[in-house]
C-alpha positions as CSV (number, residue, x, y, z in Angstrom):
1,M,0.0,0.0,0.0
2,T,1.4,3.3,-1.0
3,V,1.7,6.2,1.5
4,K,-0.7,8.2,-0.5
5,R,-3.4,5.5,-0.4
6,F,-2.8,4.9,3.3
7,C,-3.3,8.6,4.0
8,L,-6.5,8.6,2.0
9,I,-8.0,5.6,3.9
10,S,-6.9,7.1,7.2
11,S,-8.6,10.4,6.4
12,L,-11.8,8.6,5.4
13,F,-11.7,6.6,8.7
14,I,-11.2,9.7,10.8
15,S,-14.0,11.5,9.0
16,T,-16.3,8.6,9.7
17,L,-15.4,8.7,13.4
18,S,-16.1,12.4,13.5
19,I,-19.5,11.9,11.9
20,N,-20.4,9.3,14.5
21,S,-19.1,11.4,17.4
22,Y,-21.3,14.3,16.2
23,A,-24.3,11.9,16.1
24,L,-23.7,11.0,19.8
25,P,-22.9,14.2,21.6
26,I,-21.6,13.8,25.2
27,D,-22.3,16.3,27.8
28,W,-19.9,16.2,30.8
29,T,-20.8,17.7,34.2
30,G,-19.4,17.0,37.6
31,A,-17.7,18.2,40.8
32,F,-14.3,18.1,42.4
33,G,-13.5,19.3,45.9
34,V,-10.9,19.2,48.6
35,D,-11.4,20.0,52.3
36,T,-9.7,19.9,55.7
37,H,-11.2,19.4,59.1
38,M,-10.0,19.8,62.7
39,I,-12.2,18.4,65.5
40,S,-11.4,18.4,69.2
41,N,-12.7,16.0,71.8
42,T,-14.3,13.4,69.6
43,C,-14.4,11.1,72.6
44,R,-16.9,13.5,74.2
45,T,-15.4,12.6,77.6
46,N,-12.3,13.1,79.7
47,S,-12.8,9.9,81.7
48,D,-10.9,6.7,81.2
49,V,-13.2,4.2,79.6
50,P,-12.3,0.5,79.8
51,A,-11.8,-1.4,76.6
52,K,-15.1,-2.6,75.2
53,F,-13.8,-6.1,74.3
54,T,-11.4,-8.2,76.4
55,A,-11.2,-10.7,73.5
56,P,-12.9,-11.0,70.1
57,G,-16.6,-11.3,70.7
58,V,-16.3,-10.9,74.5
59,R,-17.5,-7.6,75.9
60,A,-15.9,-6.3,79.0
61,A,-18.1,-6.2,82.1
62,G,-19.6,-2.8,82.7
63,T,-19.0,-1.3,79.2
64,E,-22.5,-2.0,78.0
65,G,-24.0,1.4,77.1
66,T,-20.8,3.2,77.6
67,Q,-20.9,6.3,75.3
68,G,-17.3,7.5,75.7
69,I,-14.7,6.4,73.2
70,T,-11.1,5.7,74.1
71,G,-8.0,6.6,72.0
72,D,-6.8,9.9,70.4
73,C,-9.6,12.4,71.0
74,D,-8.5,14.9,68.4
75,A,-9.2,14.4,64.7
76,N,-7.4,16.2,61.9
77,F,-8.2,14.9,58.4
78,Q,-8.4,16.0,54.8
79,T,-10.6,14.5,52.0
80,Y,-11.4,15.0,48.4
81,I,-14.5,14.5,46.3
82,F,-14.7,13.6,42.6
83,K,-17.9,13.0,40.6
84,L,-18.2,12.9,36.8
85,N,-21.6,12.8,35.2
86,P,-21.7,11.9,31.5
87,Q,-24.8,12.3,29.4
88,I,-25.0,10.8,25.9
89,I,-28.0,11.7,23.7
90,V,-28.4,8.6,21.5
91,N,-31.4,9.9,19.6
92,D,-34.7,11.8,20.3
93,G,-36.0,8.9,22.3
94,V,-33.0,7.6,24.3
95,T,-30.4,9.3,26.6
96,L,-27.7,7.4,28.5
97,K,-26.8,9.0,31.9
98,G,-24.3,8.0,34.5
99,E,-22.0,8.9,37.4
100,L,-18.4,8.0,37.8
101,S,-16.4,8.7,40.9
102,S,-13.1,7.9,42.5
103,G,-12.4,6.2,45.8
104,Y,-14.6,5.1,48.7
105,L,-17.8,7.1,49.3
106,R,-17.3,9.2,46.1
107,G,-13.9,10.4,47.1
108,G,-11.3,9.6,49.7
109,F,-8.8,10.8,52.3
110,A,-5.8,12.8,51.5
111,G,-2.7,10.6,52.1
112,D,-4.9,7.6,52.5
113,N,-2.6,5.0,50.9
114,T,0.6,4.4,49.0
115,A,2.2,1.4,47.4
116,N,5.5,1.7,49.1
117,N,6.5,2.4,52.7
118,Q,3.9,-0.2,53.8
119,D,6.4,-2.9,54.8
120,G,8.9,-1.0,56.9
121,S,11.2,-0.4,53.9
122,G,13.0,2.4,55.7
123,N,14.5,5.7,54.8
124,N,15.4,4.7,51.2
125,S,11.7,5.3,50.2
126,Y,11.1,8.3,52.4
127,F,10.9,10.8,49.5
128,F,8.9,8.9,46.9
129,A,5.5,7.2,46.9
130,S,3.1,5.7,44.4
131,P,-0.6,5.2,44.7
132,A,-1.7,1.8,45.7
133,Q,-4.8,2.0,43.4
134,R,-7.2,1.7,46.3
135,S,-9.1,4.7,44.9
136,A,-10.6,2.8,41.9
137,L,-13.0,4.3,39.4
138,N,-16.5,3.5,40.5
139,V,-19.6,3.3,38.3
140,N,-22.2,4.6,40.7
141,Q,-24.9,5.1,38.2
142,M,-25.5,4.1,34.6
143,Y,-29.0,4.1,33.2
144,M,-31.0,4.9,30.1
145,E,-33.9,7.3,29.9
146,L,-36.6,6.2,27.4
147,Y,-39.0,9.0,26.3
148,A,-42.5,8.0,25.3
149,D,-45.8,9.8,24.8
150,T,-47.2,8.5,28.1
151,A,-44.1,8.0,30.3
152,L,-40.5,8.6,31.1
153,V,-38.8,5.2,31.7
154,K,-35.5,4.7,33.5
155,I,-33.7,1.4,33.3
156,G,-30.3,0.5,34.9
157,R,-28.4,1.7,38.0
158,M,-29.8,5.0,39.2
159,S,-30.2,7.2,42.2
160,K,-33.6,8.0,43.8
161,H,-34.7,11.1,45.7
162,Y,-37.9,11.7,47.5
163,G,-39.2,14.7,49.5
164,L,-36.7,16.3,51.8
165,G,-34.3,13.4,51.4
166,I,-34.7,12.1,55.0
167,V,-34.8,8.4,53.8
168,Y,-34.4,8.5,50.0
169,D,-31.6,10.9,48.9
170,A,-30.1,11.1,45.4
171,G,-26.8,12.7,46.7
172,N,-27.1,15.6,44.3
173,D,-25.1,18.0,46.4
174,P,-21.4,18.1,45.5
175,W,-20.3,17.0,49.0
176,D,-23.0,14.3,49.4
177,R,-20.9,11.1,50.1
178,F,-23.9,8.7,50.1
179,F,-26.9,8.3,47.8
180,T,-29.9,5.9,47.5
181,M,-28.9,3.5,44.7
182,Y,-31.2,1.2,42.8
183,D,-30.6,-1.4,40.1
184,G,-34.0,-1.6,38.4
185,I,-36.7,0.1,36.4
186,E,-38.8,3.2,37.1
187,A,-41.6,4.8,35.0
188,E,-43.0,8.3,35.5
189,M,-46.5,8.7,34.0
190,K,-47.7,12.3,34.0
191,I,-51.2,13.8,33.3
192,G,-51.4,17.5,33.9
193,N,-50.2,18.2,37.5
194,F,-50.5,14.5,38.5
195,S,-47.8,11.9,38.3
196,L,-47.7,8.2,39.1
197,I,-44.2,6.7,39.5
198,P,-44.0,2.9,40.0
199,Y,-40.6,1.2,40.3
200,Y,-38.9,-2.1,41.0
201,A,-35.3,-2.5,42.1
202,K,-32.6,-5.0,43.4
203,I,-30.6,-3.7,46.3
204,S,-28.4,-6.7,46.8
205,S,-28.1,-10.1,45.1
206,Y,-25.0,-11.9,46.1
207,N,-22.9,-12.9,49.2
208,D,-20.3,-10.1,49.4
209,T,-18.7,-11.7,52.5
210,A,-17.6,-14.8,50.8
211,A,-14.3,-15.3,49.0
212,K,-16.2,-15.6,45.7
213,D,-19.4,-14.1,44.4
214,E,-22.4,-16.3,44.9
215,P,-25.4,-14.9,43.0
216,N,-28.3,-16.7,44.5
217,G,-31.9,-15.9,45.4
218,S,-31.2,-16.5,49.1
219,Y,-29.1,-13.3,49.2
220,D,-31.6,-11.0,47.5
221,V,-32.8,-7.7,48.7
222,R,-35.6,-6.2,46.6
223,E,-37.9,-3.2,46.7
224,I,-41.1,-2.4,44.9
225,G,-43.0,0.8,45.3
226,I,-45.0,3.6,43.8
227,T,-45.2,7.4,44.3
228,A,-48.3,9.4,43.6
229,K,-47.5,13.1,43.2
230,Y,-49.4,16.4,42.7
231,D,-47.2,19.3,41.6
232,N,-48.9,22.6,40.8
233,K,-46.2,25.1,39.9
234,A,-48.7,27.9,39.4
235,R,-49.7,27.6,43.1
236,D,-46.3,26.6,44.4
237,I,-47.6,23.4,46.0
238,V,-46.4,19.8,45.9
239,A,-48.1,16.9,47.7
240,S,-47.1,13.3,47.3
241,V,-47.1,10.0,49.0
242,L,-44.6,7.1,48.6
243,Y,-45.5,3.5,49.3
244,A,-42.9,0.8,49.1
245,K,-42.1,-2.7,50.3
246,R,-38.5,-3.8,50.9
247,S,-37.8,-7.5,51.5
248,S,-34.5,-9.3,52.2
249,E,-33.8,-13.1,52.1
250,S,-32.4,-15.1,55.0
251,N,-28.7,-15.2,53.9
252,N,-28.2,-11.5,52.8
253,S,-25.2,-9.8,54.3
254,L,-26.5,-6.2,53.6
255,Y,-28.5,-6.3,56.9
256,N,-27.0,-7.8,60.0
257,S,-27.4,-7.6,63.8
258,D,-25.0,-7.0,66.7
259,D,-25.5,-8.9,69.9
260,P,-24.3,-7.8,73.4
261,T,-21.0,-9.7,73.0
262,G,-20.0,-7.7,69.9
263,A,-20.6,-10.6,67.4
264,T,-22.5,-10.0,64.2
265,S,-24.7,-12.3,62.2
266,D,-27.3,-12.2,59.5
267,R,-30.7,-11.0,60.7
268,G,-32.7,-13.4,58.5
269,K,-35.7,-12.6,56.3
270,T,-37.3,-9.1,56.6
271,E,-40.3,-7.5,54.9
272,V,-40.7,-3.8,55.6
273,T,-43.4,-1.4,54.4
274,I,-42.5,2.3,54.0
275,I,-45.2,5.0,53.8
276,E,-43.9,8.6,53.3
277,P,-46.3,11.5,52.9
278,Y,-44.7,14.8,51.8
279,V,-46.1,18.3,51.3
280,S,-44.4,21.6,50.3
281,K,-46.1,25.0,49.9
282,K,-44.7,28.5,49.2
283,W,-46.5,31.8,50.0
284,N,-44.5,34.7,48.5
285,K,-41.6,34.9,51.0
286,L,-42.5,31.9,53.1
287,K,-41.8,28.2,52.2
288,V,-42.9,25.3,54.4
289,A,-42.2,21.6,53.8
290,L,-43.2,18.6,55.9
291,E,-42.3,15.0,55.5
292,A,-43.1,11.9,57.5
293,S,-41.6,8.4,57.3
294,I,-43.7,5.5,58.7
295,Q,-41.9,2.1,58.7
296,T,-43.6,-1.2,59.7
297,G,-43.2,-4.9,59.1
298,D,-41.0,-7.9,60.0
299,Y,-37.5,-6.9,60.9
300,G,-35.8,-10.2,61.5
301,D,-33.7,-11.2,64.5
302,V,-32.4,-7.8,65.6
303,Y,-31.3,-8.4,69.2
304,K,-29.8,-11.9,69.0
305,D,-31.2,-12.7,72.5
306,G,-33.0,-15.9,71.6
307,E,-36.4,-14.3,71.5
308,G,-36.7,-14.7,67.7
309,N,-37.8,-12.1,65.1
310,S,-38.9,-8.6,65.9
311,K,-41.6,-6.4,64.4
312,L,-40.6,-2.9,63.1
313,S,-42.6,0.1,64.2
314,A,-40.6,3.2,63.5
315,N,-41.4,6.8,62.4
316,A,-39.9,10.2,61.7
317,Y,-41.5,13.6,61.3
318,I,-39.5,16.6,59.8
319,L,-40.7,20.2,59.3
320,E,-38.6,22.8,57.4
321,A,-39.6,26.4,57.0
322,K,-37.8,29.4,55.4
323,Y,-38.7,33.1,55.3
324,D,-37.0,35.7,53.1
325,L,-36.9,38.9,55.1
326,N,-35.4,40.8,52.2
327,P,-33.0,40.1,49.3
328,K,-30.1,39.8,51.7
329,W,-31.5,38.1,54.8
330,D,-33.5,34.9,55.3
331,I,-34.3,32.9,58.5
332,G,-35.2,29.3,58.8
333,F,-36.5,26.7,61.2
334,T,-36.1,22.9,61.2
335,G,-37.8,20.7,63.7
336,G,-38.1,17.0,63.9
337,Q,-38.8,13.9,65.8
338,V,-37.0,10.6,64.9
339,S,-38.0,7.6,66.9
340,G,-35.6,5.5,69.1
341,D,-35.7,2.0,70.4
342,K,-36.4,0.8,74.0
343,G,-34.1,-2.2,73.7
344,D,-36.6,-5.0,74.4
345,S,-37.1,-7.8,71.9
346,G,-40.8,-7.5,70.9
347,K,-40.6,-4.5,68.6
348,F,-37.8,-2.5,67.0
349,E,-38.8,1.2,67.0
350,A,-35.7,3.2,65.9
351,T,-35.6,5.2,62.7
352,Y,-32.2,6.1,61.1
353,L,-32.4,9.0,58.6
354,H,-30.3,9.1,55.5
355,P,-26.6,10.0,56.3
356,N,-26.8,12.9,53.9
357,Y,-29.6,14.6,55.9
358,Q,-27.8,16.5,58.7
359,I,-28.8,19.4,60.9
360,A,-25.5,20.5,62.4
361,D,-21.8,20.6,61.7
362,L,-20.9,18.4,64.7
363,M,-24.0,16.8,66.4
364,F,-25.0,13.6,64.5
365,K,-22.6,14.6,61.7
366,Y,-19.9,12.0,62.3
367,N,-19.6,8.4,63.5
368,Y,-17.5,9.4,66.5
369,A,-16.6,5.8,67.5
370,S,-14.8,5.3,64.2
371,F,-12.3,8.1,64.9
372,S,-10.6,5.8,67.4
373,E,-12.0,2.4,66.8
374,G,-12.3,2.1,63.1
375,G,-15.2,0.1,61.6
376,R,-17.7,2.2,59.6
377,S,-16.7,5.4,57.8
378,V,-16.5,8.4,60.0
379,F,-19.1,10.0,57.7
380,D,-21.6,7.1,58.1
381,S,-23.8,8.6,60.8
382,S,-27.5,9.1,60.9
383,I,-29.9,11.2,63.0
384,T,-31.9,8.9,65.3
385,N,-33.6,8.7,68.6
386,T,-34.1,12.5,69.0
387,R,-36.4,15.4,69.1
388,F,-34.5,18.5,67.8
389,Y,-35.0,22.2,66.9
390,K,-32.8,24.3,64.7
391,I,-33.0,28.0,64.0
392,N,-30.7,29.4,61.3
393,G,-30.1,32.6,59.3
394,H,-28.3,33.6,56.2
395,Y,-26.9,36.9,55.0
396,K,-26.2,37.1,51.3
397,T,-24.2,39.5,49.0
398,D,-23.1,39.1,45.4
399,K,-20.2,36.8,46.4
400,W,-20.7,35.9,50.0
401,V,-23.2,33.9,52.1
402,W,-22.7,34.1,55.9
403,K,-24.5,31.4,57.9
404,T,-25.3,30.8,61.6
405,A,-27.4,28.3,63.4
406,I,-28.3,27.1,66.9
407,I,-29.4,23.5,67.4
408,M,-31.0,21.9,70.5
409,A,-31.7,18.2,70.9
410,N,-33.0,15.6,73.4
411,A,-33.1,11.9,73.2
412,L,-36.5,10.1,73.1
413,E,-35.4,6.8,74.5
414,T,-32.9,6.5,77.4
415,A,-31.7,3.7,79.7
416,E,-33.6,3.0,82.9
417,A,-32.4,1.0,85.9
418,G,-33.7,-2.6,85.8
419,K,-34.7,-2.5,82.1
420,R,-33.1,-3.2,78.8
421,A,-31.9,-0.3,76.6
422,Y,-30.5,0.2,73.1
423,H,-27.2,1.7,72.1
424,H,-28.2,3.7,69.0
425,E,-24.7,4.6,67.8
426,E,-23.3,1.0,67.9
427,S,-26.5,-1.0,67.4
428,Y,-26.9,-3.4,70.3
429,S,-29.2,-3.9,73.3
430,F,-28.0,-4.2,76.9
431,A,-29.3,-4.6,80.5
432,S,-29.2,-1.2,82.2
433,S,-28.5,-0.7,85.9
434,R,-28.7,3.1,86.0
435,K,-30.9,5.9,84.6
436,Q,-29.7,8.0,81.7
437,S,-30.3,11.7,81.0
438,N,-32.1,12.6,77.8
439,D,-30.0,15.8,77.2
440,L,-28.1,15.6,73.9
441,G,-26.8,19.2,74.3
442,F,-27.0,22.2,72.0
443,E,-24.7,23.5,69.2
444,L,-23.7,26.8,67.7
445,D,-22.5,26.9,64.1
446,F,-21.0,29.6,62.0
447,G,-20.0,29.4,58.4
448,F,-19.5,31.1,55.0
449,D,-19.5,30.5,51.3
450,Y,-17.4,32.7,49.0
451,K,-18.1,32.5,45.2
452,W,-14.5,32.7,43.9
453,N,-15.9,32.6,40.3
454,P,-19.1,31.1,38.8
455,N,-17.7,27.5,39.2
456,V,-15.5,27.7,42.3
457,T,-16.8,28.1,45.9
458,I,-14.6,28.5,49.0
459,S,-16.4,27.5,52.2
460,G,-15.6,27.5,55.9
461,Y,-17.3,26.6,59.2
462,Y,-16.8,26.5,62.9
463,G,-19.0,24.6,65.3
464,Y,-19.2,24.3,69.1
465,W,-21.2,21.5,70.6
466,K,-22.0,21.6,74.3
467,V,-22.3,17.9,74.9
468,G,-25.3,16.9,77.0
469,D,-25.4,14.5,80.0
470,Y,-26.8,11.8,77.8
471,Y,-23.2,11.0,76.9
472,S,-22.1,10.7,80.6
473,F,-24.0,7.4,81.0
474,S,-21.6,4.5,81.6
475,N,-23.9,1.9,83.2
476,Q,-21.6,1.9,86.2
477,N,-21.7,3.5,89.6
478,K,-19.5,6.4,88.4
479,E,-20.7,8.5,85.4
480,L,-18.4,9.8,82.7
481,S,-17.4,13.5,82.7
482,V,-18.6,15.0,79.4
483,S,-16.2,17.0,77.3
484,N,-17.5,19.5,74.7
485,V,-16.7,19.1,71.0
486,H,-15.6,21.9,68.8
487,G,-14.1,22.1,65.4
488,G,-13.9,23.8,62.0
489,G,-12.8,23.4,58.5
490,L,-12.3,24.8,55.0
491,R,-13.2,23.4,51.6
492,A,-12.9,24.4,47.9
493,T,-15.5,23.1,45.5
494,L,-15.3,23.1,41.7
495,E,-18.6,22.4,39.8
496,F,-18.6,22.1,36.0
């Protein structure tokens, strides 16, 4: 083949690729951010707390119900977030959408892992390091949208959001580390202001604790549901109700239970019904939204106390209100009640809100046990067992938003002498010998957002949590001395 002919064929091939690429335009959006945090007194106590386990699976006497955490009580950490959202328009009737991210929980920790200096290789590797590839590229979402005359159909791996996001949250904020993920199908049928949205999804389908994948029906977790929605934009009102049933088979490892010795095991079959009414209304400068979550059904063997399966009877009620005083000032109120559990075996009553839904910079924000004990991510923390009130205000200029808030909270369920109680942070029941206070404390938060340019925002915060006597409970003759938590941080966020 002559050089001239080769060049001609190459030109035709490249032209063909160019035509195809124009036929399938790709729109890229996403977010990248870095932050730093310093938190003091994550233990929430200055007292010496005995080790929780004297041996694997053997809990030390007197530590049941202990709220204090041992270890280094100051946290200093930096993280990053990276999310990339491609959108490919295949034709007028089909669009492919997705989300790619790096690392664990859509990002990772700065300095989290390197390939060398892991085996005591010494000073010869002090000044060089290579990534250990723990921060893999994750396909969080990948689904197709099919447009029809009567419905919009989604098929594939997708996120789901409902209401205020107290249970179902799509993780749309750049710094949302979690999201509600479904592998399934959803169809939105709309007539005027009314919509009907049925869906079916798989949540889990194989044994992820085994050395090999075992796709089997006995590991399944499924959810089927429907949302009825009325959305009148002319009157600024939204009213909807979600009805869903989630069931898990006996061998699934997505849901498990902790017993008082610290051992974990599968909880067995569950079948839970979720009903969530939601309403939002706006009157000129005032907007009010209310969401409730009512969860009932069979919850499996939660307590591991030999009493068998438990029923679920949990609920949460959240109210959010915002009033625009003028173009620069607004004030808001958030109040809620999230049920807790009493610790006996007949009925499990605690509700855990989605980890993305938070009300403060410190209280409920972190899984404080993980700062010194490991286990779950420090960000994997949910609002539970509380009645709370929050008042906040914002002052806005062209580039700045200044924020302040005060939060007060009490526990709904506490330990009582001679009865069983439930440790809501670490998920186990225990026999209580003392009475526990219901005071979770109050918190003051201050923060700002500075719009560096249309795509970059610089943010900062400082929080002071006056820890309540709820955390002084130790189930021993001597209570713990509580220690207040305070901390702050900075972050830079790029959205494109």
